N, C-alpha and C positions, 0 to 999 in steps of 0.2 A: 671420442676414443674409438678405436677400431675393434671390431669383434672378429676374432679369428677362431675358427672352429678347429680344434685339435682333438683327435681321438685319443684322449688321455688314457682310456682303458687299454687300448691296443699298445700305446707307447709304454705304459706301466708293465704290461705283460712281456713286451720285448725286453725291457730292462731286467725284469725278474728272470727271464730266460737266460740273460747274460750274466747272472750272478748277483744282482742287486737284491737287497732285502725288500720286503713289502713296503716298509716305511721309506726307504731310500728311493725306491721307484716312484712312489706316490709324490714325494717331495720334489723329485726331479721333474715329474710330469707337470705339477702345479707351477714350478718355477719357469719351465719352458713356456707354458701357456700364458703366464703373466708377461713374460718378455715379448712373446709374439704379439700379444694383445696391445702392448704399449708401442711397439716399434713397427708394426705392419701398417701400411697405408691402405685406405679403402679405395675402391674404384672411383668414388666421388672425389676423394682427395687427389688422386692421380689425374683425373680429368680436370680438376680445378687448376692444378699446376700446369698441365698441358695447355689449357686455355690461356693462362697467364703468359706462358712462354710464346704461344702463338701471337698474342696481343703485343708482347714486347718485340717480337720479330717484325711484325707488321709496322709497328711504330718506328723501328730502326730502318726498315725499308723505305718508309715515307721520308724520314729524315735524310737518308742517303740520297734519294732522288732529288730532294730540295737542294741539298748541298752540291750535288752534281750539276744541277741546272744553274745555280749561282756561279759555279766555277766556269761553266760554259759561257755564261754571259760576260764574266770578267775576261775570259780568254778572247771572246769575240771583240770586246772593246779594245783589248791590247793589240789584236791583229789589225783592227781598223786604224788604231793610232800608229802602228808600225808602217802600215801601207801609206798613210798620209805623210809620214816622215820620209819614206822612200821616194814618194812622188815629189816632195819638196826638194830633196837632195838631187833628184834627177833634173829638176828645173834649174837649180843652182848650177849644177855641172854643165848643163846645156848652155846657160848664159856665159859661163867662164870659157867654154870651148869656142863659142861664137866670138866672144871678145878677143880671145887669144888669136883666133884666125884673122879677125879684122886688123888687129895690131900687126900681125905678121905680114899681112897683105900690104898694109900701109908702109911698113919698113921696107919691104921688097920694092914697092913702087918708088919710094924715096931713093933707095940705092940705085935703081935703074935710071931714074931721072938724073941723079948725080953722075952716073957713068955716061949717060947720053950727052951731058953737057961737056964732059971731058973729051969726048971723041970728036 
């Protein structure tokens, strides 16, 4: 339980000066002191909460770094896979272009030989 020091005498005198009776002012001062005592946090409690928050933040920071590293590794793997697919597609396309060029050359030579026999 927190100990909060309230100058109840000064508070009671202030209430009496404002028109409260002695009994009303004393009751009000005790009630306020009890409320403050139950609801105020000590420096140690605030420090403990702050330490817990710092620990939670650090834990989240570590977890975020780990997740980021895992994501980077997955992306690196995907980039490598994509690069391999591009290289494979480039090789296939090169083979098709060479084959089409050879076929076209063969057809042209065949047509020229046919034309040469006709002349």
